N, C-alpha and C positions, 0 to 999 in steps of 0.2 A: 504494500500500500504506500501511496505517496507520503502519508503522514509518518511513516516509519523513520524517515530521515530526521524529522523534527524531534522525535523521542530520542534517537541516537545522539543528536546534537545536544539535547538537554542533559542526557546522562553522561556522555563522554567528552563533550566540548568540541566535537567535530562530526562531520558526516560526509559521505561521498555519494554523489548522484551520477549515475552512469549515462553515457550517450546523450548528453544534453544537446550537443551540436553535431552535425553530420560530417562525414569525411570531406565532402566538398567545401563546406563552410570552414573546416579546419585548414584545408589546403589554401583557401583564400586568406585566412588569418596568418598562416605561415609565410605566405608571399608578402603580405603587408609588413609583418614583423621583420622580414629580411631587408625590405626597403629601409625601414627605420634603422636597422643595425648598420647598414652600409652608410647611411647618412652620419651615424655616430663615428664611424671610422674616418669619414672625410673631415669631420671636425677635429680629430686627432687628440683632443683633450676635453675634459668636462666643460659643459657649456649650458647656460640657462637663458631662457626667454620667458619672463613671467613665471607661470607654474611649470612650464615644460622644462625638464632637466635631463640632459644626457650625462650619465656617469661613465666616462671613458678613462681607463687606467692602463698603466704598464703592469701587466700581470706577472712579470718576471718569467714565469714558466711558459705562458701562452702568448707573450708579446702584447701588443696593443689590443685591448678588447673593450667592448661595450658591456658593462656589468649590468646596468639597468637603465631604463628610461621612465621617469616619473611624469605622469599626465601625458602619456603618449597619445591620447586622443586629440590633443591640440595639433598634432602633425600627421595623423593618419585617420582619414574619414572612415575607412573600413573598420578599424578598431574602435573608433568612436561609436559606431552603430552597435557594436557588441555590448558595450557597457550599459546600454539602455534597451537591450533586447527583451521582449515581453516574457520570454522563458525565464529570464532571471527574476522578473517580478513574480511570476507564478511560484517560483521556489521561495522567495523571500516574504511575500505578502502575508502568509499565515504566521510568520515569525515576527516581523517588525512593521507590518502595515504596507500601505500603498502610496504614502507620501514619503519619498525617500531622497535623501541627499547623499552625495558620494564624497568620501573622505580620502580614498586612495584609488589610483588608476595607473598601473605600471606593469611593464614587462621586465622579467629577469631572465638573463641568458646564462647558461652554463655550457660554454663551448667545450668540446672534447680537449682534454689536456690543460684547461685553465685551472689555476690553483686557488686564487683568491675570490672564489664565488660562493663559498659556503656561508650559511648563517649560523652564528652562535645561538644557543638556546635563549629564547626571550619570550615576552608576552607583548602583543601589539598595544596593550593599554599604555605602555610607556610613551607612545606617540600621540596620545590624546591630551595634548597640551594647547592652551592652558586648561587645567581640569574643569574650571567653572564653565567652559564652553561646551562640555560634553556631559550630558546628564543621563541617568538610568543606564549605566554602562552594561549591566547584565542583560537587559531586555531590549536594547535599542540598536545594537551594533552587530553586524555580521560581516566577516571577511570571506571573499570568494576567490578561489584559484582555479582557473581553467587550464587544463593541460593541452598544449599545442603539440607536444611530442610525447612519446611514451615516457612515463616516470618510473624508473627502476632503482634498485639498490645501488647499482654502479654508476648511475649518471646523476645522482644527487636528489633523490626523491625526498619529499617533505617528511620530517620525523615529528611525531606528536606524542606528548605524554597525556594519555587519556585521563579524564576526570580532573585535570589540573585547574580547570576554570573555576572549580569550587573552592580553591585554596586562597583566593584573594591575590593581590599583587605581590610578587616575590622579589622583584628587583634584580632579576638575573642579567648578567652580562652588561651591566651599565657602565663599566669602565672600559674605555677603548671603543674602536669602531666595531659595529655589529657584523658587517659582511666582509670578513677578512680570512676566513678559513673554515674549519670544520666545527660542527657542534661538539661540545666537550662534555663527556660523561661526568667529569669532576664538578661541573657547574650544577648538574642535577643533584649529585650526591651531597654537595654542600648545602643544598636547599632541602635535604631530607627526602629526595625523590630517588627511587630505585631505577637506574638506567636500563635495567633489564625489561622494564615495563613499557619502554618506548615502542610505538607502533610506526611502521614504515607505510606511508600512504602511496600505494602503487596505483597508477592511473594509466588509462589509454587516452589517446587524443580525443577530445570532445567531452571527457568527464570533468565534473566540477566538484571541488571540495569546499566545504564550508568550515570555518572555525571561529570560535569565540574570542573576543579581545583579551581574555585572561588565560587562554589555552597556551601552555608552554609548547614551543615548537622551534625547529631549526632545520638545517639541511646541509649536506656535505658537498664536496667537490665532485666533479665529473671525471671518472676514470674510464669511461666507456668510449666508444667510437661514434656515438650519436649525440646530437644536441639535446638540451633539456631546457625548454622554454615554458614559462608559466605566465599567464595573464591574470594579474591580481586586481580585483575591484572590491573596494570596501564600502559598505552602505550603512546608513543610519536613519532611524526614524526622524523625520525632518524637525518635528517640534522639540526634539531633545538634543539638537546640535545647533550652535550658532555659526558654524562654518560648513563649507562644502558646496559642491555643485549639485544642482537639481538633476536627478536621474529620472524620477517618476513623480508627477504631481497628480494626485487623485487617480493614480493608475495609468496616466498618460505619459509615454516616454518624452523626455525633455532633451533636445539637442543642446550642445554647448552654446552659450550666448556669444555676443561680440567681445566681451571682456571677461577674464577669469575672476572667480570668486576667491576670497581668502580661504586657504585651507591650512597648509603647513609652512609655506614660504613667508616668513614674517616680514621680509622686505619687499613684498609684492608692490606696494605703492611708493616705496622709496627708490627701488632700483628695478623697474620693470623691463628696462632695455636689454637687448641681447648682449651677453658678455660671457667670457671664459671664466671658469671657476678653478681656483687652486685647491685641489683636494689631495695633494701629495701626502698629507697626514693620514689619509684613509687607505693608503696602499703600501705603507712601509711594513 
């Protein structure tokens, strides 16, 4: 039953919904993602324009790579349409309603051989700042991850600690940059969590995973021969957030407007112009 994923989400802090998007749709998304990736390589280093942010680094092992693009919808009409696809609303409406704003919109790449593409264990609640702008965290926010490629153990599949959303905010991996290597079992052990209980979220292209903002999760590097791309979109009940782009208003999909809304880039109105970003501290 469709409602089974909701109960699993409530019990375990995550759920997987299979075959949400078709093979052809995924092929179209993959082509759009590759265009974005090549644009990042042409930029040669990290670059921002308003909310659109290309994180381009020297991976050491893999050379110059695009690690992620935040608010990719500002440069890809095909990917912009996916963030407000009605199938996403059908999944989320029973959980957080039909008036939804979006707090995250990004693609992460894990190219074969790249080293510094893993996420340390963390909870997404750390990014809900300032805290007064985000209300009713437990009932109003859902993160979604759409698999563009197969997600396997050897190419950096998402790792989740089930039930951790019931433990409150644990403050994991707050020192240092988050996306610099592999998830660390010691981080879990220090918080009293048994690393043996971690679940590997294996997905096929077109599958969508949901997770709670307090669910502990991470992911490793890619040691396989295939890419591992994930399209992440985070949503919130509109009345409980002061920030974010409209995704659905009364159940109607909302395209991006002429100007971006304030989400996480605090200097949006001070420095909106296109500019390169020095993020050498995030790749050492």
